C-alpha positions as CSV (number, residue, x, y, z in Angstrom):
1,M,10.3,-57.3,18.5
2,A,8.8,-53.8,17.9
3,H,10.3,-51.2,20.2
4,L,8.6,-48.0,18.8
5,T,5.4,-46.7,20.3
6,P,2.4,-46.3,17.9
7,K,3.1,-42.6,17.9
8,E,6.8,-43.0,17.0
9,N,6.0,-45.6,14.4
10,L,3.4,-43.3,12.7
11,L,5.7,-40.3,12.8
12,R,8.4,-42.4,11.2
13,L,6.0,-43.3,8.4
14,L,5.0,-39.6,7.9
15,S,8.7,-38.6,7.7
16,G,9.2,-40.8,4.7
17,E,10.8,-43.7,6.4
18,I,9.7,-47.3,6.4
19,P,7.9,-48.0,9.7
20,E,8.4,-51.0,12.0
21,W,4.8,-52.1,11.2
22,V,1.8,-51.0,9.2
23,P,0.0,-48.3,11.1
24,S,-3.8,-48.2,11.2
25,Y,-5.6,-44.8,10.8
26,S,-8.6,-45.6,13.0
27,Y,-11.8,-43.7,12.4
28,Y,-13.7,-45.2,15.3
29,G,-11.0,-45.2,18.0
30,P,-10.0,-48.3,20.0
31,L,-12.0,-51.4,19.2
32,P,-12.7,-54.3,21.5
33,G,-10.2,-57.2,20.9
34,V,-7.5,-54.9,19.5
35,D,-4.4,-54.8,21.7
36,A,-3.2,-51.4,20.5
37,D,-4.1,-47.7,20.7
38,P,-5.1,-46.0,17.5
39,P,-2.2,-43.9,16.2
40,N,-4.3,-40.7,15.8
41,M,-6.9,-38.6,17.6
42,G,-8.1,-35.0,17.4
43,V,-8.4,-32.2,19.8
44,M,-11.8,-30.6,19.9
45,N,-12.0,-26.8,20.4
46,S,-14.0,-26.6,23.6
47,V,-14.7,-22.9,23.1
48,L,-16.6,-23.8,19.9
49,M,-18.6,-26.6,21.4
50,G,-22.1,-26.5,22.9
51,E,-25.2,-25.5,21.0
52,R,-23.2,-24.1,18.0
53,G,-20.4,-26.7,18.3
54,A,-19.2,-28.9,15.5
55,R,-19.3,-32.6,16.5
56,M,-20.1,-36.0,15.1
57,G,-23.2,-38.0,16.1
58,G,-26.6,-36.8,17.3
59,D,-28.5,-33.8,16.1
60,F,-26.7,-30.5,16.5
61,T,-26.1,-27.0,15.0
62,D,-22.6,-26.3,13.8
63,I,-20.5,-23.2,14.5
64,W,-22.0,-21.5,11.5
65,G,-25.6,-22.3,12.2
66,V,-26.1,-25.3,9.9
67,P,-28.5,-27.9,11.4
68,F,-27.1,-31.4,11.3
69,K,-29.3,-34.5,11.6
70,S,-28.2,-37.9,12.9
71,V,-28.7,-40.6,10.2
72,E,-29.4,-44.0,11.6
73,A,-28.5,-45.8,8.3
74,V,-24.9,-44.7,8.7
75,G,-24.5,-45.6,12.4
76,G,-25.8,-42.3,13.7
77,F,-23.3,-40.0,12.0
78,A,-24.7,-36.5,11.4
79,L,-25.2,-34.9,8.0
80,P,-26.6,-31.4,7.1
81,E,-30.3,-31.7,7.4
82,P,-32.0,-32.0,4.0
83,G,-34.1,-29.0,3.0
84,R,-32.8,-26.7,5.7
85,F,-29.9,-24.9,4.0
86,I,-29.2,-21.6,5.6
87,L,-28.0,-19.6,2.6
88,D,-30.0,-19.4,-0.6
89,D,-28.2,-16.5,-2.3
90,I,-24.4,-16.2,-2.3
91,M,-24.8,-12.4,-2.6
92,K,-26.3,-12.3,0.8
93,W,-23.8,-14.3,2.7
94,R,-22.6,-11.4,4.8
95,D,-26.1,-11.1,6.3
96,V,-26.3,-14.8,7.2
97,I,-22.9,-16.2,8.0
98,K,-21.5,-14.9,11.3
99,A,-18.4,-16.3,12.9
100,P,-18.6,-16.9,16.7
101,D,-17.1,-14.2,18.8
102,V,-13.9,-15.6,20.4
103,S,-12.3,-12.4,21.4
104,A,-12.6,-13.1,25.2
105,V,-11.4,-16.7,25.0
106,D,-8.6,-17.8,27.3
107,W,-6.9,-20.0,24.8
108,E,-4.4,-21.5,27.2
109,K,-7.2,-22.6,29.6
110,A,-9.3,-23.9,26.7
111,A,-6.5,-26.0,25.3
112,K,-5.6,-27.3,28.7
113,A,-9.2,-28.4,29.3
114,D,-9.3,-30.2,26.0
115,L,-5.9,-31.9,26.5
116,E,-7.1,-33.2,29.9
117,K,-10.1,-34.9,28.1
118,L,-7.9,-36.9,25.7
119,P,-8.6,-40.7,26.1
120,F,-5.0,-41.6,25.5
121,S,-1.4,-40.8,26.5
122,R,0.4,-38.4,24.2
123,D,3.5,-40.4,24.9
124,N,2.0,-43.3,23.1
125,V,-0.4,-41.8,20.5
126,A,0.1,-39.0,18.0
127,L,-2.2,-36.0,18.3
128,F,-3.8,-34.7,15.2
129,Y,-5.2,-31.2,15.2
130,G,-7.3,-29.3,12.7
131,P,-9.9,-26.6,12.8
132,S,-13.4,-27.5,14.1
133,G,-16.0,-27.9,11.3
134,L,-15.6,-28.8,7.7
135,G,-13.3,-27.6,5.0
136,Y,-14.1,-24.6,2.8
137,F,-15.7,-26.4,-0.1
138,Q,-17.7,-28.7,2.1
139,T,-18.8,-25.9,4.3
140,L,-20.2,-23.9,1.3
141,M,-22.1,-27.0,0.3
142,S,-23.5,-27.4,3.8
143,F,-24.6,-23.7,3.6
144,M,-26.3,-23.9,0.2
145,G,-26.5,-27.5,-1.0
146,F,-24.6,-28.9,-3.9
147,N,-26.8,-27.4,-6.7
148,E,-26.7,-23.9,-5.4
149,G,-23.2,-24.1,-4.0
150,L,-21.6,-25.3,-7.3
151,C,-23.6,-22.7,-9.3
152,A,-22.4,-20.0,-7.0
153,M,-18.7,-21.0,-7.6
154,Y,-19.3,-20.8,-11.3
155,E,-21.6,-17.7,-11.5
156,E,-20.3,-15.5,-8.6
157,P,-16.7,-16.6,-8.0
158,D,-15.7,-13.3,-6.3
159,E,-18.4,-13.6,-3.7
160,V,-17.5,-17.2,-3.0
161,K,-13.9,-16.2,-2.6
162,A,-14.9,-13.5,-0.2
163,L,-16.9,-16.0,1.8
164,F,-14.0,-18.4,1.9
165,A,-11.7,-15.6,3.0
166,Y,-14.0,-14.9,5.9
167,L,-14.1,-18.5,7.0
168,H,-10.4,-18.7,6.6
169,E,-9.7,-15.7,8.8
170,F,-11.7,-17.3,11.6
171,Y,-10.2,-20.7,11.2
172,M,-6.7,-19.3,11.1
173,G,-7.2,-17.1,14.1
174,V,-8.3,-20.1,16.2
175,A,-5.6,-22.4,14.8
176,V,-2.8,-20.0,15.6
177,K,-3.9,-19.7,19.2
178,Y,-4.6,-23.4,19.7
179,I,-1.4,-24.7,18.1
180,E,0.6,-22.5,20.4
181,H,-0.8,-24.3,23.5
182,V,-1.6,-27.8,22.1
183,N,1.7,-28.4,20.1
184,P,0.1,-31.1,17.9
185,D,2.1,-34.0,16.4
186,V,0.2,-33.8,13.0
187,M,-1.8,-31.1,11.4
188,Q,-5.1,-32.2,10.0
189,L,-6.8,-30.6,6.9
190,T,-10.2,-31.7,5.8
191,D,-12.3,-31.0,2.7
192,D,-14.2,-33.5,0.6
193,T,-14.0,-32.2,-3.0
194,A,-14.8,-35.4,-4.9
195,S,-17.4,-38.2,-5.2
196,E,-16.4,-41.8,-5.7
197,R,-16.6,-41.4,-9.4
198,A,-15.0,-38.0,-10.0
199,P,-14.0,-34.6,-8.5
200,F,-16.8,-32.1,-7.9
201,I,-14.7,-29.3,-9.4
202,S,-11.9,-29.1,-11.9
203,P,-8.2,-28.9,-11.0
204,E,-8.3,-25.3,-12.3
205,M,-11.1,-24.3,-9.9
206,F,-9.4,-26.2,-7.1
207,R,-6.3,-24.1,-7.6
208,E,-8.2,-20.9,-7.9
209,F,-10.6,-21.2,-5.0
210,L,-9.1,-23.6,-2.5
211,L,-5.3,-24.2,-2.8
212,P,-4.2,-20.7,-1.6
213,L,-6.3,-21.3,1.6
214,Y,-4.9,-24.7,2.2
215,D,-1.4,-23.4,1.5
216,D,-1.8,-20.6,4.1
217,F,-3.0,-23.1,6.7
218,A,-0.3,-25.6,5.8
219,R,2.2,-22.9,6.4
220,L,1.5,-23.1,10.2
221,A,2.6,-26.7,10.1
222,R,5.5,-26.2,7.7
223,N,7.0,-23.4,9.8
224,R,6.9,-25.8,12.8
225,G,8.1,-28.9,11.1
226,I,4.8,-30.7,11.7
227,P,3.6,-33.2,9.1
228,I,0.3,-32.5,7.4
229,N,-2.5,-35.0,6.8
230,F,-5.3,-34.3,4.3
231,H,-8.7,-36.0,4.5
232,N,-10.3,-36.0,1.1
233,C,-12.8,-38.7,0.2
234,G,-13.6,-39.9,-3.3
235,K,-11.6,-39.9,-6.5
236,S,-9.5,-37.0,-5.6
237,A,-6.0,-38.1,-6.7
238,V,-5.9,-35.4,-9.4
239,F,-5.6,-32.7,-6.7
240,F,-2.5,-34.2,-5.0
241,N,0.1,-32.8,-7.5
242,D,-0.8,-29.4,-6.0
243,L,-1.3,-30.6,-2.4
244,T,2.1,-32.3,-2.2
245,R,3.7,-29.0,-3.3
246,I,2.3,-27.2,-0.2
247,G,3.6,-29.9,2.1
248,I,0.8,-32.5,2.4
249,S,2.6,-35.7,3.4
250,S,-0.4,-38.1,3.9
251,W,-3.8,-38.6,2.4
252,E,-6.8,-40.5,3.7
253,P,-9.1,-42.2,3.0
254,V,-7.7,-43.2,-0.4
255,Q,-10.6,-45.1,-1.9
256,L,-10.3,-47.8,-4.4
257,S,-11.7,-45.6,-7.2
258,N,-8.3,-44.0,-7.3
259,D,-5.4,-45.7,-9.1
260,I,-3.5,-46.3,-5.9
261,H,-0.5,-48.0,-7.5
262,E,-0.1,-45.0,-9.9
263,V,-0.3,-42.6,-7.0
264,Q,2.4,-44.6,-5.1
265,K,4.5,-44.7,-8.3
266,K,4.3,-41.0,-8.7
267,F,5.0,-39.9,-5.1
268,G,6.7,-42.8,-3.5
269,R,7.0,-42.5,0.3
270,S,6.6,-38.7,0.2
271,L,2.9,-39.1,0.2
272,V,1.6,-41.7,2.7
273,I,-1.5,-43.5,1.4
274,G,-4.1,-44.2,4.1
275,G,-6.7,-46.5,2.6
276,G,-6.6,-49.3,0.1
277,W,-9.5,-51.2,1.6
278,E,-13.3,-50.8,1.4
279,G,-16.2,-52.8,2.8
280,R,-17.9,-53.7,-0.4
281,G,-19.2,-56.7,-2.4
282,R,-18.9,-60.0,-0.6
283,L,-17.7,-58.3,2.6
284,L,-21.1,-56.8,3.1
285,D,-23.0,-60.1,2.9
286,P,-24.5,-61.3,6.2
287,D,-22.7,-64.6,6.0
288,V,-19.2,-63.3,5.2
289,T,-16.8,-65.2,7.3
290,D,-14.1,-64.0,9.6
291,D,-11.5,-65.6,7.3
292,E,-12.8,-63.7,4.3
293,I,-12.5,-60.4,6.3
294,R,-8.9,-61.3,7.3
295,E,-8.0,-62.2,3.8
296,S,-9.3,-58.8,2.6
297,V,-7.0,-57.1,5.1
298,R,-4.0,-59.1,4.0
299,A,-4.7,-58.4,0.3
300,A,-4.8,-54.7,0.9
301,I,-1.5,-54.7,3.0
302,D,0.2,-57.0,0.4
303,A,-0.9,-54.7,-2.4
304,Y,0.1,-51.3,-1.0
305,A,2.5,-51.6,2.0
306,P,5.6,-53.0,0.3
307,G,8.3,-50.3,0.3
308,G,6.5,-48.3,3.0
309,G,4.3,-45.2,2.6
310,F,1.1,-46.9,3.6
311,M,-1.2,-46.9,6.6
312,F,-4.4,-49.0,6.6
313,A,-7.5,-46.9,6.8
314,G,-11.0,-48.4,6.6
315,A,-13.8,-49.8,8.6
316,F,-17.3,-51.3,8.2
317,T,-19.9,-48.4,8.4
318,P,-22.6,-49.4,10.8
319,G,-26.1,-49.7,9.3
320,S,-27.6,-48.4,12.6
321,T,-26.5,-47.3,16.0
322,N,-27.0,-50.9,17.3
323,D,-25.4,-52.8,14.4
324,E,-23.8,-55.8,16.1
325,S,-22.8,-57.3,12.8
326,A,-20.7,-54.2,11.8
327,K,-19.2,-54.2,15.3
328,R,-18.2,-57.9,15.0
329,K,-16.7,-57.3,11.5
330,N,-14.7,-54.3,12.7
331,E,-13.3,-56.2,15.6
332,V,-12.1,-59.0,13.2
333,L,-10.9,-56.4,10.7
334,Q,-8.8,-54.3,13.1
335,K,-7.4,-57.3,14.9
336,E,-6.1,-58.6,11.6
337,V,-4.7,-55.2,10.7
338,Y,-2.8,-55.2,13.9
339,D,-1.6,-58.9,13.8
340,Y,-0.7,-59.0,10.1
341,G,0.5,-55.4,9.9
342,H,2.9,-56.0,12.8
343,K,4.5,-58.9,11.1
344,F,4.7,-57.4,7.6
345,Y,8.1,-55.7,7.7
346,K,9.8,-58.4,9.8
């Protein structure tokens, strides 16, 4: 009989121990029919919300002025609006990119207000915290688009580094204040630097442009003994030799294009794998059965959970904001993650 809370179980996993059961990194929060809280949530920076706030879903403008558009085909999640990039010349970024003025913010009051909005008990659920907005690489692409953004990194590296330093100064300033009052259980870093097929940049460029910034941010967690989770989609395993050296202890979503067994062989339980499942192939057919969905869950857990170091991370992406089929599939999926995952280490 399990005696740990979901929070305690997740933190045990992130510390390199074998958990009592297989945790689920839930992207969508609690789902109907699932008798468990998700083991993670994030704190939003209330002072950075509103018209220039970074959030998911609906049309909005982020904290840097990038317009985002809700996309029905992915369940209403928002993406940078095509054709409306705010920066067309990296040499002019100082004229365009302006950090919000937070000099008058009462950080204790702001953090308290956010904590009061949390839809769960911190005694039961681990609290993830990361800076609002996207990571440095992803933010540059939202400013300029991939064509111009990648060309800027190659042609004008000093200007790109100067822009990244400006973003970093702002993010670090907010994080230092917020962490003091929020005291998170897990630090969250986010940057999508790879597609499903391959990284967008080389390991050398990764180390030159991004790793020092991640390292500085990770230091805030290392100095406090807080585990660090890194969100990086796509085939990004090549970056984790460096990321584990700066203290990253978990990675999600680890997509199937990565050689997950090789990653586990290399890092063992020192790098928790969050993933190992994708809604693809037969699982996307309209007539897929509940038993087939359950079997896909069991196959992923059987493949990657032995020996610990694994949390299930995956869900069916809705094809619209009213996709009842995806809702049903996710209920079956997460219920099986809970039921089978809770029996796995018995």
